[in-house]
N, C-alpha and C positions, 0 to 999 in steps of 0.2 A: 329787114330783114330781123327779145330779149326778152328774191327767193330767200324763208327764215325759220323757226322752231329749232329742235335739236339739229335738224338738217339745214335750217335756213336762218337760225338766230345768230347770224354772223355779225361781228362788229365791222361794218363796212368801212367806217372811218378809223381804221386801225392805225395807231400811232407806232411808227417804225423808228428803231433806235440807231445809234451812230456807228460809223466805220471809216477808217482811212487806210488806203492801200491800193493795190492794183498791179498790173504788169509793169515791169521796168522798161520794156521795149516799146510801150505805147503811151501817149499822153494820157493823164488821168481823165476819166470821163466826167468828173464833177470838179468845179472850181469855185472856191469860196469867193473869189473876187467878183465873179460874174453870175453866180447862182445858175449854173448850167446843168442841164439834165440831158442824158443821151438815152434814147429809147430804141430798142431793136424791133424791127417789123419785117415781115416776109414779103410784102408786096408794095409796089409803088402806087401812086395815085394815077387815075385816068382823067380826072376833072376836078377843079376846085369850085365848080358850080353845083350846088346841091341838086338842081333840077335836071342835070345831065349826068349825075354821078352813076357809076356802074358798080360800085362796091361799098360795103359798110365803112371801109377805111376812108374812101373818098368823102363820105358824109361826116366822119369823125373829124377830119382835117378842116372841112368847110365850117363845121361848128366852132372851131377855134378861131376862124377868121371873120365870120359874119354873125351878126346878132339874130335873135328871135324876139318876137313880141313879148313872150313870157317863157319861163323855163319850168320843166316838169320836176316835181318832187318824187322821191322814191317811197311814196305812201300807198302804192297800188295794191297792198295786201288788204286794206280795209274797204276800198271802194275805188271808183274812177280817180285817177291821180289828181292832186291839186297842183297849183302853179304859183311861182313867185315872179315878181316883175322883171322884165328885160327892157327892151326898147319902150314898151308900154309901162308907164308908172302906175296905171290903174285901169280898170275896165268895169263896165256894168252891163247887166243883162236886163232887157225890158221885161215888164211883168208877164207878158204873154210868152216869154222865152223865145221869141222869133228874131230878136235884134240884139247884137252884141257890139258895144261901143268901146273902143280903145282910145286912151288918152296918152299920147306919146310924151316921153320925158323931154322937156325943153333943153336939157343939158347935152343930149345925145348928139355926137358929131362923128363924121367919117374921118379917116386918118389924114385926108387932105385938108381938113379944117371945115369942110362944108357941113351944114346941118343935116341930120337925118329927118326926113319928113314923110308925110302921108303918101307922097308920090312914090317913094321907095317901096312902101308897103303895097301899094296898088300894083306897081310893076311886078313885084314878087308874086302876088296872088295871081295875076294874069299868067305868069309863067307856070305856076304850080297847077293851074287848072286848064292849061292849054293842051288840046289834043295834038297840036303840032310839036310841042316839046315832048309830050308823052312821058312825063315824070313818073317814076316807079310808084310814087305815093299819091298819084292823082285821085285815087278813090276816096281819100280823106276829105276832099273838097266837094264830094257828091251832093251834099245837102246845103251848100252855100249858094243862095240865089244870086246875090250880087254883093259888091263891095263899093262903098262910096267914101269920098273924102271931103266933108263939109268945110274943113280948113286944114292948114298944113300940119296941125297937131292932133287931128281927130280922124279916126278911121271907123266906119260902121259896116259891120257884116250883117247881112240879112239871110235868114235861113228858110228853107222850104218847110221845116218842121222843127219842133222842140224835141231835144233828145239829150242824153247825159254828156255827150262828147263834143258839144259845140265849141267850148273853149279849146279843147285839145286839138280839134280839127282846124280851127282858125289859126292857131299859132304854129302848126306843123310846117316846117320849112324855114329856111333862113331868109332874112331881109337883105336884099342885094341893093347896091347903090345904082339908082336909075341913071345917073349921069354916065356910068360906065356901060351898063348892060343894055340900056335902051337903044344904043347905037347899032345893035345886032338884031335883025328881025327874029321873032320867035321861031319862025320856020327854019332859020339857020342854026338855032341853038344845038340841035342834035349833031350837026356836022362840025361844030366848032370845038376847039381843044379846051379852052378855058383853063390853061395851066399857068396863067399869071394872075396876080391879085394886086394890082397897083393901088386900089382904094379898098380899105376894109374897115370894119367897125367892131370886131370881136376883141378878145383879150390879147391876141397876138397879131403881128405883122409877118408876112412872108418875106424873109431875107433872101433865100436862094433855094432853088430846086435843081438838083443834079440828077437827071433821069437815071433810074436804076441804082442810085447811090445814096442820096440823102435828101431830106427836106429840113431846112433850118427856119425856125420861127423865133422871133424876138418880141420882147414885151412892147405892147402898144401903149404909149404914154397917154393917148387920148381916150382910152377905154372908159366907158361910162361908169364901170364899177371900180375905178381906181380908188385906192392904191393897188388893187389886183391888176394883173397877176403877180404872184410873189416870185416867180422865176424870171430871170432875164432872158434866158435862151433855152429853147428846147430843140434838140436835133433828133430827127427820126432817121436812123441808119437802116438802109434796106439790105437785108441779108436773107435771100430766099431759102437757103438750106437750114432746116431746123437744127441739125446737130451743130453746124457752124455758129448759129445764133446762140445756142446754149453755151458753147465754149466761150464765146465773147462775153456773155454775162458772167460766167464763172471767173474769167481772167481779168475782168475790169474794163473791157472795151466798151461796154454799155452798162447802164444803170437799171434799166427796166426791160423785162421780156414778158410779154403777155402770152397766156395760154401755154404754160409749161406742160409738156406731156407728163402724165402721172408717173410713168416709169422713171422720170428724172427728178421727182419731187425730193427724194431722200438726198440726192446729190446736191441740190440747191440748198436744202436745209442744213447741210453739213458745212456750208461756206460761212466763214466769220463775217463776210461783208453783205450777205444777202438774207432775206427771209421771204416766205411765201404769203401772199394775200389771197384768200379764197373767197370767191364771189359766185352766187347762183347765176346761171346763164339763162338768158331769155331764148332758149331753143329746145327743140325736141327732135329726136331721130326716129324714123318710121320706115315701114315698107308700104308703098302705095300699090294697091291691086287694081288692075284695069278691069273694072266691073262690066265694061262693054264686051269683054271676051267671055265665051261660054265657061271657061275654067273657073272664073271668079264671079260669075253672076249670082251665085247662090250664097246668101249670108252664112249659111251653115258651113260651107267650105272655107270661107274667110275666117270664121271663128275657129275652125279646126286647125288651120294653119297657124294662127296666133297661139293656140294652146300647145302646139308641137314645138314651138320655139322657146328655148330656155334663156330668157332674158337675163336672169341672174348670172348665168355662166358667161354670157357675153359681157356684162358689166364687169364681172370679176376679172375677165381676161383683158379688157380694153380700158376700163375706167375704174380701177380699184380704188375704193374709198371716196370717189367723187361722182359716181353715177348712181341712178336710182330708176327703177322701172316706171315707165309712163303709163298712165291709165286712159288718157284721152287728150283732146286737142287744146284744152285750157291748162296752162302750166299750174303745177300744184301749189304755187305760192301767190297766185293772183286772186283777187277778190271774188271773182265769179266762178271759181272752181267748184266742182261738186265734191264736198268732203266725204260723201259716201261711195264715190266711184272708185273701185279697186281694179288693178290690172287683172286681166284674165289669168288664171293659174297655169303653170306649166304642167300639163297632164296629157301625155302622149296617148294613153289608153282612151280617154274621153275624146281626143281628137280623132282617133281611128273610128270610134263609134259614130261620131258626127259625119265623117266621110262616108261610112257605109250607109248611113241614112240617106245620104245624097247620091248613092249609087256607086260609090268608089270602093272597090276591094280587089285584092290580088286573086284573080280568077285562074291565072295560068302558072302560078308558082314561081315567077321570075323575080320576085322581090319588089315589084312595082305594082301599085294599085292601078286599076284600069276601069273603064266604063265604055260600053259599046265598042269594045275591041281596041280602044286607044289608051295608052298609058298616061298617067298624070305627069306631064313633063312641061316645064316652062323655063323661060329665060329670066334671070334676075340681073338688072342693070345697075351699074355704079359709075361714078365719075372718077376718071384716072387721077384727078387732082386731090382726091380724098383717100388717103391710105386707110383711115379708120373705117370709112364706109365699105371699102374693099374687104377689110378684115371681117366686118359684120357679115357681108355676103358669104364669105367662105365658111363661117361658122353656121350660118343658116342652111347652106347647102348640105352640110353634114347632119344637122338636126332634122331637117325635113326628109333627108334620105332614110333616116331611121324609121319613118312611118310609111315608107314606100313611095315617096314623092321625089321625082327626079328634077333637080334644079341645075340649070346650066348658067354659070356666071358669065356676064359679058361686061366689058369695060369700054367706055367711050370717052372721047375728049369732051370737055364741058359744053362747048357750043353745039356739038352734034347731039349730045344727050338732051339738052334743052329743046332742040328742034324736034327730036323724037317725042318728047313728052307733050309739046304743044300740038303735035299732029296726032297724039294718042296712039302712036305706033310702038307699043311696048306691051309686055306681059305684066311685069312688076319691076319696081326699082327701089333701092335704098336711098332715102333722102333725108334732109334736115331742113326744118323751117326755123328761121330766127324771127321771133314774135315781137310785136309791139305790146306795150302795156294796155293798149286799147283792146277790149274784147270784141272780136268780130269774126265770125266763122264763115262769112259769105264767100270770100274769095277761094277758099279751099273745098267747101262742102255744099254750097248752094248749087242747084241745077243750072241756074243762070250763069254760073261761072265755068260751065263746061267748055264754052268758047270765049276766049278773051280773058279768062281768069286762071286760077291755079288748080281747078278741079280736073287735073290731068287724068284721073282714074274714071271719069265720066259717071261718078256716083250721083244717083238721083233718088230723092225721097220727098214727096210733096208735103208730108207732115213736118219734116225738118225745115223745108223751105218756108213754110208758114211761121214756124217758131223763130227762125232767123230774122225774117222780115219784121215780125212784131217786136223782137228784142232790140233790133237796131233803131226802131222808132220810139221805144218806150222811154219817156222822160224820167221816170222814177227808178233810181238804181236798184232798189230792193225788188221791185217788180221785174226789172230787166234781168236781175240775177236769177230769179226763179225760172224765167224763160230760157236763159242760157243753160241752166242745170238740166232742164228737160231736153234741150238740144244735145247736150253732151251724152245723155243716156241713150238717145237714139243712135248716135254715132258709135258709142261703145257696143250697142246691141248689134249693129250692122257690120262693124269692122271694115269700112272701106280702106282703112289703114290698119296695119298692125303697129301699135304704138310701142316702140322699143324702150327708149330711155330718155330721161332728162339728165342734166349734168351740172356740176359746178366747174368753174374755171380757176386755174391756179396761175397767179402772176408772180414772177420773181422781181423783187425791188431791193435797192440798197437800203441798209438799215437806217440811214440818217434821213430817209425820205419820209415826210409826213404827207400821206396821201389822203386828204380830207374828202369824204363823200364818194369813195369808190362805189360805182353804181353797176347794177346788173345790165343797165342799158348800154353802157360803154365804159371801158376803163378810163377814158379820157374826158368823161362828162364833167368832171370837176377839176380838170387840170389847172385852171386858173388859180385854184386855192392850194395847190401843192406847194410845199416848201422843203428846203434842205436845212436841217438843223445845223446851227453853227455858222451859217452864212450871212447872218444879219439881214438888213433890208427892211422894207415896210412890213409891218404885221398888223393888218386891219383889225 
């Protein structure tokens, strides 16, 4: 489902200062004796198996329990990200770029004392690439021809083509212990709960999980990167209500709250025990137009609608100080962005002219533009679980109404909304995509993704399809970047989406927390390196 300069030149590894205090009627949330951190979250996990995970939070917790072959660095501004060793101590690519060989660290062991071997990697790859499991990230394994294990410490990936993301695609997904997971047939994985983790190999062990209440992790003494982690205990308290969560962090019941609403930023900063960490978010918010419907089949109409929406006022109202207009589908701090691509301007008069060119004008004086005797009226859908997207929809209703377009907002439960989108039974919807640092526009904009992908709006452009296919297969990053830039310009020209905004996220943390390597990919990506000042313990 994931930024730097004046907007993005943020010190992600912010050093955070000290505090002592908290509510008198609740136990303190940090303890020097055991180096304990309490994090407040709004949702529980649905699975501890990355390959059946249903949410980003599931994946974040799985990453704390299970290793990967290698770990991504946050250097995706300059080019495809680089990686540092994980379970694999080294790797090498064949001269023709078609074979990638991983050498597993002989020291690596599972929490039950058994060695991590190539069999674990093979089982995990089979799960990741299995149609029966239907992992959400299965497309990253598309160009992997096969995986072999010449010996217990060597794993060889063979590819169907050479391209820039071979390492990234090979290491995506956790390595699971075969002795535990191989006992369940892959066909049964989607129906299995996977809410226990008796054998793990990441920085933490699962001590307990109380459904709807908390997840408690404790330090894994057999972790390959010991003496990490620096914390002994991490407790995720599940508090679904945002205001209750905010009150808990203010009163000392929790130490960390991610995604603080902008309206509460000043309140957090006024606290003597807290400070805010600001990180660019790997997401953008948009309106998807169903281009298979006559109202939205003309690119001029879609451009006009974009130009009639005042994104600056939406950002000022909903994300003051942390939002910025989006120009296209590649986030503005990723290496393949088009630096010359600017958001379409807010220009209602130009929007009216474009609509009139397309045959839309108010012929009967009722305040609504019409064509062939029919007013320009459509439904704009949002998810009831997202108050922010609902607020966006309400503002868009008013703004498009000012140029004579009637917009009817509709709110759906999440499952029903997704089903409507997959069936293409909608006019338009407000959505958000959380992006990978891998540049790939196929799933959202390629015509091949109209069925089985995320091209819900049925957009089709043969010229764009060819560019995407070439860019995905191009082994040279500089050449691939040129192709991606050309693709972005076509999408900006045709406006299958109105790109609304990108944003930063604000996280509240206690001042004595040293959060090393806070990443746009996930607040918890470097949790094993976090420490609490004044608590002693190993300092690698």
